[in-house]
Every structure is written in C-alpha cells, then in structure tokens.
C-alpha positions in Angstrom: 0.2 0.1 -0.2 1.5 3.3 -1.2 1.3 6.2 1.6 0.9 10.0 0.9 4.5 10.6 0.2 4.5 7.9 -2.4 2.6 9.5 -4.6 2.1 13.2 -3.9 6.2 13.4 -3.0 7.2 11.8 -6.1 5.0 13.7 -8.3 6.4 16.9 -6.8 9.9 15.6 -7.5 9.1 14.5 -11.2 6.5 17.0 -12.2 6.5 20.0 -9.7 3.9 22.9 -10.1 6.6 25.5 -9.0 9.9 25.4 -7.8 12.6 27.3 -6.1 16.6 27.4 -7.0 18.3 27.6 -3.6 21.5 29.0 -4.4 20.7 30.3 -8.0 23.8 32.1 -9.4 24.6 33.4 -13.0 27.4 30.9 -13.2 25.0 28.2 -13.4 23.1 29.8 -16.5 22.2 26.8 -18.0 20.0 25.4 -14.8 18.4 28.7 -14.6 17.5 29.0 -18.2 16.0 25.4 -18.2 14.2 26.4 -15.2 12.7 29.4 -16.7 12.1 27.6 -19.9 9.8 25.4 -17.8 6.9 27.9 -17.7 5.9 26.9 -14.1 6.2 29.8 -11.0 10.0 29.5 -10.3 12.1 31.6 -8.1 15.8 31.9 -7.0 17.2 32.0 -3.3 20.2 34.5 -3.3 21.0 36.6 -0.1 21.7 39.7 -2.4 20.4 39.5 -5.8 16.7 40.3 -6.6 17.2 38.4 -9.8 19.6 36.1 -11.7 19.1 35.8 -15.6 15.5 36.7 -15.2 14.8 34.5 -12.0 13.2 36.3 -9.4 15.1 36.0 -6.3 14.6 36.6 -2.6 16.9 36.0 0.7 15.1 33.2 1.9 12.5 30.6 0.7 10.1 32.1 3.6 10.2 35.2 1.9 9.1 33.9 -1.5 5.4 35.1 -2.4 4.0 31.7 -2.4 5.1 28.2 -1.2 7.0 26.3 -3.9 6.5 22.7 -4.1 10.0 21.8 -4.7 13.5 23.1 -3.9 16.4 22.4 -6.2 19.4 22.7 -3.4 22.3 24.1 -5.7 24.6 24.9 -2.7 27.8 23.2 -1.8 27.9 20.3 1.1 28.5 23.0 3.7 25.6 24.5 3.1 23.1 21.8 2.1 21.9 21.0 5.5 21.1 24.6 6.6 19.3 24.9 3.1 17.2 21.8 3.6 16.2 22.9 6.8 15.1 26.3 5.6 13.2 25.3 2.9 11.4 22.4 5.2 10.6 25.0 7.8 8.7 27.0 5.0 6.9 23.7 4.5 8.6 22.5 1.3 8.4 18.5 1.1 10.3 17.6 -2.1 13.7 18.3 -2.7 16.2 17.5 -5.4 19.9 17.5 -4.1 22.6 17.3 -6.9 25.3 17.6 -4.7 27.1 15.5 -1.9 29.1 13.5 -4.5 33.2 13.4 -4.9 33.3 17.1 -4.5 32.3 16.4 -0.9 34.9 13.8 0.0 34.5 12.0 3.1 31.7 14.7 4.3 29.4 13.5 1.7 28.1 10.0 3.6 27.4 11.5 7.1 25.5 14.5 5.5 23.6 12.4 3.3 22.7 10.2 6.1 21.6 13.2 8.3 19.5 14.5 5.6 18.1 11.2 4.8 16.8 10.9 8.2 15.6 14.5 8.6 13.7 13.6 5.4 12.2 10.8 6.6 11.2 12.1 10.0 9.0 15.0 8.2 8.0 12.9 5.5 9.8 14.4 2.3 10.9 13.1 -0.9 14.3 13.3 -1.9 15.9 12.9 -5.7 19.6 12.2 -5.1 22.2 13.1 -3.5 24.8 13.2 -6.3 22.3 13.1 -8.9 21.3 15.3 -12.0 18.1 16.0 -11.0 15.0 15.5 -13.3 13.9 16.8 -17.1 10.6 17.1 -18.5 10.8 18.1 -22.1 8.1 20.8 -22.5 7.4 20.6 -18.6 9.1 21.6 -15.5 12.8 20.5 -15.2 15.4 20.6 -12.6 18.3 19.5 -14.1 22.3 20.1 -13.3 23.0 20.5 -16.9 21.9 21.9 -20.1 18.9 20.3 -21.4 19.3 20.2 -25.5 16.4 22.1 -27.3 16.5 18.7 -29.4 15.1 16.6 -26.5 11.8 15.5 -27.8 8.4 15.1 -25.6 6.8 11.9 -25.5 5.6 8.9 -23.4 8.9 7.2 -22.3 9.8 7.9 -18.9 13.7 7.3 -17.9 15.1 6.3 -14.4 18.7 6.2 -14.3 21.1 5.9 -11.4 23.8 7.0 -13.3 23.5 11.0 -14.2 25.9 10.6 -17.3 23.4 8.1 -18.9 20.6 10.5 -18.0 22.5 13.2 -20.3 23.2 10.7 -23.0 19.5 10.0 -23.2 18.9 13.7 -23.3 21.7 13.9 -25.6 19.7 11.4 -28.4 18.7 14.6 -30.7 14.8 13.4 -30.3 15.2 9.8 -31.4 13.1 9.0 -28.3 10.2 11.2 -27.0 10.5 11.7 -23.3 8.0 12.1 -20.3 10.8 12.5 -18.1 14.6 11.5 -17.6 15.3 11.3 -13.8 18.4 10.9 -12.3 18.2 9.2 -9.1 21.7 9.1 -8.2 22.4 7.9 -4.5 18.6 7.1 -3.6 19.1 8.1 0.0 15.5 8.5 0.4 13.5 8.0 -2.5 14.5 5.0 -4.8 13.9 3.6 -8.0 11.0 1.2 -6.4 9.0 4.3 -5.5 9.9 6.0 -8.6 8.6 3.1 -10.6 5.5 2.8 -8.9 4.5 6.1 -9.3 5.2 6.0 -13.1 3.1 2.6 -13.4 0.2 4.8 -12.3 1.2 7.9 -14.3 -1.3 7.9 -17.6 1.2 9.9 -19.6 4.0 7.2 -19.3 3.5 4.5 -21.4 7.0 2.9 -21.3 9.8 3.0 -18.3 13.4 2.5 -19.0 15.6 1.7 -16.4 19.6 2.1 -16.0 20.6 0.4 -12.7 23.3 0.0 -10.8 21.9 -1.7 -7.8 18.4 -2.6 -6.4 17.9 -1.2 -2.8 14.6 -2.7 -1.7 13.8 -5.8 -4.1 10.9 -6.6 -2.5 9.3 -3.0 -3.4 10.9 -3.1 -6.5 9.2 -6.2 -7.5 6.1 -4.7 -6.3 6.7 -1.9 -8.6 7.3 -4.0 -11.4 4.2 -5.9 -10.6 2.4 -2.9 -10.9 3.7 -1.9 -14.4 2.5 -5.5 -15.5 -0.9 -4.8 -14.2 -0.9 -1.2 -16.1 0.2 -3.2 -19.1 3.3 -0.8 -19.8 6.6 -2.2 -21.0 9.4 -1.5 -18.8 13.2 -2.1 -20.4 16.4 -2.4 -17.9 19.9 -2.2 -18.5 21.6 -3.0 -15.4 25.2 -2.9 -14.8 27.5 -4.6 -12.5 25.9 -8.0 -13.2 28.9 -10.2 -11.9 28.1 -13.6 -10.8 27.4 -14.4 -6.8 30.8 -14.9 -4.9 31.4 -19.0 -5.0 29.8 -20.6 -1.8 29.4 -24.3 -0.7 25.8 -25.6 -1.9 24.3 -28.9 -1.3 21.9 -28.4 -4.1 22.6 -28.0 -8.0 20.5 -25.0 -8.2 22.2 -23.1 -5.8 25.3 -23.4 -8.1 23.5 -22.5 -11.3 21.6 -19.4 -10.1 23.8 -16.7 -9.4 23.0 -12.9 -8.6 22.8 -12.0 -12.3 20.5 -15.0 -13.0 18.6 -14.4 -10.0 18.1 -10.2 -11.2 17.2 -11.8 -14.6 14.8 -14.0 -13.4 12.9 -11.2 -11.3 12.7 -8.9 -14.6 11.2 -12.0 -16.3 9.1 -12.9 -14.0 7.3 -9.2 -14.4 7.7 -9.1 -18.4 10.5 -6.9 -18.2 12.6 -6.5 -21.4 16.3 -6.7 -20.3 18.9 -5.2 -22.8 22.9 -5.5 -22.4 23.9 -2.7 -23.6 23.2 1.3 -24.0 22.7 1.0 -28.0 20.2 -1.8 -27.5 18.6 0.4 -24.8 17.9 3.1 -27.2 16.7 1.1 -30.1 14.5 -0.7 -27.9 12.9 2.7 -26.7 12.7 4.1 -30.2 10.4 1.3 -31.3 8.5 1.3 -28.1 8.4 5.1 -28.2 6.2 4.9 -31.5 2.3 5.1 -31.5 1.9 1.9 -32.8 3.7 -1.6 -31.9 4.2 -4.7 -33.7 1.2 -7.2 -33.5 3.5 -10.3 -34.4 6.5 -11.5 -35.7 6.4 -11.9 -39.4 8.9 -9.7 -40.9 9.6 -8.3 -44.4 12.4 -5.9 -45.7 13.5 -4.1 -48.7 17.2 -3.2 -49.3 19.2 -1.2 -51.3 21.9 -3.7 -51.2 22.2 -7.7 -51.2 24.9 -7.9 -48.8 22.9 -5.6 -46.3 19.8 -7.8 -46.7 21.9 -10.8 -45.9 23.4 -9.2 -42.9 19.6 -8.0 -42.1 18.5 -11.5 -42.3 21.1 -13.0 -40.3 20.8 -10.8 -37.6 17.1 -11.4 -37.7 17.7 -15.0 -37.5 20.1 -14.8 -34.6 17.4 -12.4 -32.6 14.4 -15.0 -33.2 13.0 -12.9 -36.1 13.6 -14.9 -39.0 12.9 -13.7 -42.6 10.4 -16.5 -44.1 10.3 -16.5 -48.0 8.2 -14.3 -49.8 4.6 -16.0 -50.4 4.1 -17.1 -54.0 1.4 -14.6 -55.0 3.5 -11.5 -53.7 6.6 -12.6 -55.4 4.4 -12.9 -58.5 3.0 -9.5 -58.2 6.6 -8.1 -57.6 8.1 -9.8 -60.8 5.3 -8.7 -62.6 5.3 -5.0 -61.8 9.4 -5.1 -62.3 10.7 -8.0 -64.5 14.0 -7.2 -63.3 13.1 -8.9 -60.0 13.9 -12.4 -61.0 13.7 -14.4 -57.9 12.4 -12.0 -55.5 13.5 -12.8 -51.8 13.1 -11.7 -48.5 14.7 -9.4 -47.6 14.1 -7.8 -51.1 17.1 -6.6 -52.8 15.7 -3.2 -54.7 18.9 -2.0 -56.0 19.1 -1.3 -59.9 15.8 -2.9 -60.3 14.0 0.1 -61.4 14.5 3.8 -60.7 14.7 4.0 -56.9 11.9 6.5 -56.6 9.2 4.0 -58.4 10.6 0.6 -57.1 11.1 1.4 -53.6 7.6 3.0 -52.8 5.8 0.5 -55.5 7.4 -2.6 -53.8 6.8 -1.4 -50.1 2.8 -0.8 -51.1 2.8 -4.2 -52.4 4.6 -5.9 -49.3 2.4 -4.0 -46.9 -0.8 -4.8 -48.7 0.1 -8.6 -48.9 -1.1 -9.3 -45.6 1.9 -11.4 -45.0 4.0 -9.2 -42.6 3.5 -7.7 -39.1 6.8 -5.5 -39.6 8.0 -4.0 -42.7 11.6 -3.0 -42.9 13.4 -0.3 -45.1 17.0 -1.1 -45.2 18.8 1.9 -46.2 22.5 3.4 -45.9 21.3 6.0 -43.3 24.0 8.8 -42.4 24.1 12.6 -42.4 27.5 12.3 -44.4 26.1 10.7 -48.0 25.6 12.8 -50.8 22.3 15.0 -51.1 21.1 12.8 -54.2 21.0 9.8 -51.8 19.6 11.9 -49.4 16.6 12.9 -51.5 15.8 9.1 -52.3 16.3 8.1 -49.1 13.7 10.6 -48.0 11.4 9.3 -50.6 11.5 5.6 -49.1 11.3 7.1 -46.0 7.7 8.7 -46.7 6.8 5.7 -49.0 7.2 3.1 -46.0 4.7 5.4 -43.8 2.1 5.8 -46.5 2.2 1.8 -47.5 1.6 1.3 -43.5 -0.9 3.8 -43.0 -4.2 2.5 -42.4 -2.6 -1.4 -42.3 -1.8 -3.3 -39.3 1.8 -3.2 -40.0 4.8 -1.9 -38.1 7.0 0.2 -40.0 10.9 0.8 -39.4 13.8 2.3 -41.3 16.9 -0.1 -40.4 20.8 1.0 -41.4 24.1 -0.6 -41.1 25.4 2.9 -39.9 25.8 4.1 -36.6 26.1 7.9 -37.9 23.0 10.2 -37.2 21.2 11.0 -40.5 20.4 14.3 -41.6 18.2 16.5 -39.5 15.5 16.8 -41.8 14.9 13.1 -42.2 15.1 12.9 -38.2 12.2 15.2 -38.1 10.3 13.8 -41.0 10.3 10.2 -39.2 9.3 11.6 -36.1 6.3 13.3 -37.7 5.3 10.3 -39.6 5.9 7.8 -36.4 8.7 6.0 -37.9 11.7 4.8 -36.1 15.3 5.0 -37.7 17.3 2.2 -36.2 21.0 2.0 -36.3 22.9 -1.3 -36.7 21.5 -4.8 -38.1 21.8 -6.3 -34.7 20.9 -4.0 -32.2 17.8 -3.2 -34.5 16.4 -6.7 -35.0 17.1 -7.1 -31.5 14.9 -4.5 -30.4 12.0 -5.5 -33.0 12.6 -9.0 -31.7 12.1 -8.0 -28.0 9.2 -6.0 -29.0 7.0 -7.7 -31.1 7.4 -10.8 -28.5 6.5 -8.8 -25.6 3.4 -9.3 -23.7 2.4 -8.1 -20.4 3.2 -10.5 -17.7 0.4 -12.3 -15.9 0.4 -11.1 -12.1 -1.8 -13.7 -10.5 -4.1 -11.8 -8.0 -6.3 -14.8 -7.2 -6.3 -16.3 -3.9 -3.6 -18.7 -3.2 -4.7 -22.5 -2.4 -4.4 -23.5 1.3 -0.9 -24.3 2.0 -0.1 -28.1 2.2 1.2 -29.3 5.8 4.4 -30.8 6.1 4.4 -31.8 10.0 7.2 -34.1 10.8 9.0 -33.9 7.6 11.1 -31.0 8.1 12.0 -31.5 12.0 15.8 -31.9 10.7 18.1 -29.3 9.7 20.2 -29.5 6.6 19.8 -31.8 3.6 16.9 -34.4 4.3 17.5 -37.8 2.9 16.1 -38.8 -0.1 13.1 -40.4 1.1 11.9 -37.5 2.9 13.1 -35.3 0.2 10.7 -37.3 -1.9 7.8 -37.3 0.6 7.9 -33.5 0.6 7.6 -33.2 -2.9 4.9 -36.1 -3.3 2.5 -34.0 -1.2 2.7 -31.6 -3.8 2.0 -33.7 -6.6 5.3 -34.5 -8.2 5.7 -38.0 -9.3 8.4 -40.4 -8.0 9.6 -43.7 -9.1 8.2 -46.6 -6.6 10.7 -47.0 -3.8 11.1 -48.7 -0.2 13.5 -48.5 2.5 15.6 -51.4 3.5 17.6 -51.5 6.9 19.5 -54.6 5.9 20.7 -56.7 3.2 17.5 -59.1 3.6 14.9 -56.3 3.7 16.5 -55.1 0.2 16.2 -58.5 -1.3 12.7 -58.3 0.1 12.2 -55.0 -1.6 13.4 -55.5 -4.7 11.1 -58.7 -5.3 8.2 -56.8 -4.1 9.2 -53.9 -6.3 9.7 -56.0 -9.4 13.1 -55.9 -11.8 15.2 -53.9 -12.6 15.9 -51.7 -9.5 18.4 -49.1 -8.1 20.1 -49.6 -4.8 21.1 -46.4 -3.1 22.5 -45.3 -0.2 19.7 -43.7 2.0 21.3 -40.5 2.6 21.0 -36.7 0.8 22.9 -35.2 -1.8 25.4 -36.4 -5.0 25.3 -40.3 -3.8 26.7 -41.0 -7.2 29.9 -39.4 -6.7 31.0 -41.5 -3.9 29.6 -44.7 -5.4 26.3 -44.7 -3.5 24.1 -46.1 -6.5 23.9 -49.4 -8.0 21.9 -49.9 -11.0 20.6 -52.9 -13.0 20.0 -55.1 -9.9 17.7 -57.8 -11.4 17.6 -60.4 -8.5 16.9 -60.4 -4.8 20.5 -61.6 -4.3 21.8 -58.9 -6.2 19.9 -56.5 -4.2 21.4 -57.9 -1.0 24.6 -57.8 -2.2 24.4 -54.3 -3.5 23.1 -53.3 0.1 26.0 -55.2 1.9 28.6 -53.3 -0.4 26.9 -49.8 0.5 27.2 -50.9 4.2 24.0 -49.9 5.9 20.5 -48.7 5.4 19.6 -48.2 1.6 16.6 -47.3 -0.7 15.6 -49.6 -3.2 13.8 -48.1 -6.1 12.3 -49.2 -9.2 14.8 -48.4 -12.0 13.0 -46.6 -15.0 13.3 -47.1 -18.6 16.4 -44.7 -19.9 14.7 -41.7 -21.6 15.5 -38.0 -21.9 16.0 -36.4 -18.5 15.3 -33.0 -16.9 16.0 -30.9 -14.1 13.9 -29.0 -11.8 15.0 -27.0 -8.6 14.6 -23.9 -6.6 17.0 -21.7 -4.4 16.6 -18.7 -2.2 18.6 -15.5 -3.3 19.4 -13.5 -0.6 17.9 -10.3 -2.7 15.2 -11.5 -4.5 13.7 -14.4 -2.9 13.0 -18.1 -4.4 14.2 -18.6 -7.6 13.0 -21.5 -9.8 15.0 -23.1 -12.6 14.6 -25.9 -15.1 17.0 -27.3 -17.7 18.5 -30.7 -18.8 18.8 -33.0 -16.2 21.2 -36.0 -14.7 24.8 -35.3 -15.0 24.3 -32.5 -17.9 23.1 -30.0 -14.9 26.7 -29.9 -13.9 27.8 -28.1 -16.9 25.7 -25.3 -16.1 24.1 -25.4 -19.6 20.7 -24.4 -21.1 18.7 -23.2 -18.1 15.6 -21.2 -17.7 15.0 -19.6 -14.3 12.3 -17.2 -12.9 10.9 -15.7 -9.7 8.5 -17.9 -7.9 5.7 -18.4 -7.6 4.4 -18.9 -11.3 1.6 -20.1 -12.9 1.3 -23.4 -15.0 1.4 -21.3 -18.2 4.6 -19.4 -17.4 6.1 -22.6 -16.2 5.4 -24.3 -19.4 6.9 -21.7 -21.4 10.2 -21.7 -19.0 10.3 -25.4 -19.7 10.1 -24.5 -23.4 13.1 -21.9 -23.3 15.2 -24.6 -21.4 14.6 -26.9 -24.3 12.3 -29.5 -22.6 10.6 -31.2 -25.2 8.7 -34.3 -23.6 6.3 -34.0 -20.8 6.3 -30.7 -20.8 3.1 -30.0 -19.0 3.9 -32.2 -16.0 7.4 -30.5 -15.6 5.5 -27.2 -15.6 3.3 -28.6 -12.7 6.4 -29.5 -10.8 7.7 -26.1 -11.3 4.7 -24.5 -9.9 4.6 -27.2 -7.1 8.4 -25.9 -6.3 7.2 -22.2 -6.4 4.4 -23.1 -3.9 6.7 -25.2 -1.9 8.9 -22.0 -1.7 6.3 -19.6 -0.5 4.3 -21.9 2.1 7.5 -23.3 3.4 10.2 -20.4 3.8 12.5 -22.7 5.9 13.0 -24.8 2.9 15.9 -23.1 1.5 16.9 -25.5 -1.6 15.3 -28.0 -3.8 16.6 -30.5 -6.4 14.5 -32.7 -8.6 17.6 -34.3 -10.6 16.7 -35.9 -12.8 13.0 -36.4 -13.9 13.0 -39.1 -16.5 10.7 -38.1 -19.6 8.4 -40.1 -21.9 5.2 -39.3 -23.6 3.6 -41.0 -20.5 5.1 -37.9 -18.4 7.8 -37.3 -16.0 8.6 -39.5 -13.0 11.5 -38.1 -10.7 14.4 -40.8 -9.7 16.1 -38.4 -6.9 15.6 -35.6 -4.8 17.0 -33.3 -2.3 15.5 -30.9 0.0 17.4 -28.7 2.2 16.1 -27.2 5.5 17.7 -23.9 6.6 15.7 -22.2 9.5 18.4 -19.3 9.7 16.4 -16.6 8.3 17.1 -17.2 4.5 14.4 -15.2 2.6 
C-alpha cells in the first residue's frame, strides 16, 4: 500500500508545479535557463540579488510570494543541511539534491545520512544526493546541466542511477520522445522502486526505461514491476555490475546454477521486463516502443538497397529470433509482374537497380504492406548525414513511401541501417512526424524489434492462493534431508516419483526388490550427490543382487524401481538473498553440472509461465508435467520459507509424463528469505 508521500511526494519531484532554486547563480546559467523554460512559477534564493538571468530571487525560501512545491538545492555540501532545513521550515516537502558526490569527499556520507533521516522524519521526498535531477521536455525541469532544445517530448519515462546515462538519453537528438528523464543518484530517500511505482500509475507514461547499478529494496522493486505489468506498461532495463555471486558451498545444484545475475534476470522475467545488455540496445528498444503503434506479431519483411546488407539483416534477424520467411508466392509473382528485373524476389528484397529508386521502392513497399503477409515491414537503407544530397533525397522518398504503405494497415514500419551515424536532421524530423523509428545497426535493430514484437504483459496472479499443504514431521531435521524424506515432501505437492522402499539390511533390500519388480536401483539412504561417492548401484535384477548391493553400500539403503532410460530434466528452487525464491529448469542428470541451458524465474509462477520456462530450457517431452513440478516448487517455496533449496534431478521424461528418480530438500531456519 503506497502512503501519501509515495504519490504526492514523487509527483512533486518529477513534475513540480512550482520550484525554488536555492543557490541560484549566473555561473550556472544553463540550470536557470532550463527552469525558466519550464514555464512554471519559479524563484531563486540568493542573499543579495533580486534577479538571476530573469529568475526573481529572494533572500530566503520563507520570503517567497508563495510556497514552492519543490526545492533544487544548488549549494555546496557545507550549506546543504542548512538550506534543507530552511526550505523544510517553510513547508517544502520535495527536494532535489544534486551535490554530496565526490566534491564533498569524506563528508558526503554522514551529511547524506543526516539529510535522509531528517527527510524521513518530516515525510519529504528527496531525489539524490549526487544526481543530475529531473528533466521533463516541455515541462518542469530541475536538471544540473544543459537540457538540449532537441529533446523531444513523448511518453517514455527513464530512471537512471547514473547521471551521465541520463545526459546521454537527453543527447539523443529527438530519437526517443520522453515524458521525463530522472537521475536518481544515491537514492538516500526516494529510490527506483518508488519512482517506478509512481510511473506505473502515471497516465502520460507508456514506457519505462531503467538504468540500474543496484536495487536497494528488492521486494518493493518487485511490487513496482508488478504494478507496471498490471498497467500493461513495457519496462526496459539495463543493469550494470551483473557479476556472478561469490562462490559458496551448496548442497543442491540449483544454488550453484543460479547466481546474482541470473536471479536478477529471473525477477525481470517474472514481470515481463525487457532486459538489454548495452546502451545501444536500450536506445533502439526505446525508439521502437516510443512509437504510437507496436508490432502485432513477428512476421517480418524488408526491402534493401544492397544484397549484402539484406543478407546481414537476415542473419541478425535469425539470431534475434525474428527470421525472414520466404515471400509468399502470390507476392513474389506480383513483384515480378510489375518489375521484371526481380527475377527471384527474396526476403529481404534487394531492389537495387531493379528500376528507378523513386519508383521501385515505393511500389514494392506498397505491395508488401498490402499483402497481409507481414507484421513488420522494414526499409534497409544507408542512413547517414554524411551521404550525398542525391542519395539523401531518395532515402527521404523511401521513408515517406514506407509510412504511406503502412498507413491504415496493421503493419509496423521501421527504417534500419548499417550505419551508426545520425541521419540528416530533416530526415530525423520527418521520421518523428511520421512515427517511424530510424534504427542503427542491423544487430541492435533486429534485437529491439524481436523484443518488442514478442512482448506481452506479464500475468500477475491476483487470485487467492490455495490452502498451504502441511509438511508436519518431514522438516524436523536441519540441513539436507535424506532422499526418501525429500521425495515425501515433493509427493505431497503432486510430484511423481519412482516407487521405492527403505531397507535397513541386505535381507530387507532383497525383499523390497522382489516386491517392486526388476530391475531396481539400490542407493545409499542419504542426501546429496550419492553417485559421486559410488552410492548408487544400477541394473539390479535379482533379490540376491539387491542384498549384495546393500551389503557393499554398508548400511541402510533405498531400493527403487529402475525406469527405462529416456531424456532427463532438472527442476530446482533456491533462495537468493535479495530476490527470494528462484525456480530453475533444464537438462537433467549429470548434464546439469555443465551449467548449460537453463531457464529461471522468480517464484511463484502459474502453469502457463512454467510451460514457457520449460520450452525456453529446451525441454521437449512431458512439458505439462514439468510445468506442474515447477508450480509445485514455487508453492513449496512460498508456503515453507524454512526450505532453502530443492533439487528434483533427474526427472525421466517419456510420452507418458515425467517421473522423478532423485530429489534433495535442504532445510535452513537461519533466516533465509
């Protein structure tokens, strides 16, 4: 439940209705000019000046003609606490604190901590410290640097823990239309979770971009992402510092497979966040999402001015999961009929020198868009401000023709280029007017299109959870449970296991084997990784052989029906110290040791999400039963927080379903989340 500060305070930070610049000075003209351009009531605080570059000034906040909503504290670290207190005493409850970075040296941390404590005491929202502030194109701005006139207004809101990344977004020259760009800095009071939660409800924000270095409150962050999912707002995240978790001794495979990076990715996946790996991919994805329309599917077609560039686009599309299918026969015939030089039209379609550029490109695009064969139609051109004027004119023709071809049709149009240079300004402005993205680089462009085309709002299950299943008597021990107890835990949640019997002696092992039917497997009656120590005997086919195996193993054993060999899968759960229970699925048996193809998600998940997870991990057989196992592990994790890790490995897969033949449950009551 969000308190009043969460809504009003964050709104006043991001979109203030009035502003005071404490420490306004002609030496920071760019800041004052940005504030004045905002058009909201604004004042400065200066001890001696009545005006700074047209900004009316007064000696103190309390002397202003009306109470400002937000204060930008443009003072050094020695004066910031006094400035905060004076503004707070006047009634201000929203503060932008750009200072207290390296310029404050050792004093930065204690001052920040005191400011944060005071802000919480009075219920104030604070952006920073050590931030650039907030820039809202066409609206209120309290930004530490110059906000270029080329920044375009739009519906993308960006939260950056790095000020320089915020600057980079503002420097895109209008490629992405922004509702606001926020530099949150040290987040001593108001953090990314609060900002995202507010923007999830902001009607003018349709897309949220995140550049993160850390997540300070994982549970609150997850709740904010859930709000975005419910609002059906795409979130795009670039996180740095994604190094693997420090190595630790683990009893279950899952803990070794899932490190901090995978756990964070699992959190993003759970809530449908689009994760990108580089700033370039962030920009390309935002440019696609910033358009008024979005791809309705993944069927893609393209026209190119170069066979080689078309082939590059096709290669990158295949790698991104957005393959170019051959042209439908009817479309190929129509193209060849109008342009006989199209001998064997392909996809991408190489139109170079087939006919005059101003004729072949527009008409080919019209036929492609009208065919109904594509969700996305691309024009691949050499888009660069450094090309000749003649080339720029016919590229402009292609851009217009692409927009015309897509108008009124369920087709997403985009321009792609091998170049990384900016296009001529007039083409950039034309594309913005026509609502067309101009994407740089074949690889980043196709990855961005694939992400957006495949995006769907995450399912956030608001239904009541089923009644918890009791595990009385099974979790009394601490640490790794024996295999039989581990299996009993999982069986209560519906996971199927091979039939088994415990045997305390060789004679009991022989009796159990005869009862189960041959062949059987005889195992040490203990917990993890028995095969590593020779604790598993396979292919036992007589009672005497079962007794001999039990005798060799030297004690109590578990006798289980040996299943016919088949493909194997692994399902597991581990608890990340930040992000909570993480589910994993992948190839089972000893293959899991290679840390190969696994898919992960935050628990709990529904059956549909679990099936998608299994498909991503490459599990082909018994996918529904694997999904039910994953759902069960998620339930166990939520209902029994004392269970720290679970391995179900392997599950033997067949057309008849999935049957587990080994399991490990680890109990830890030491406060694991």
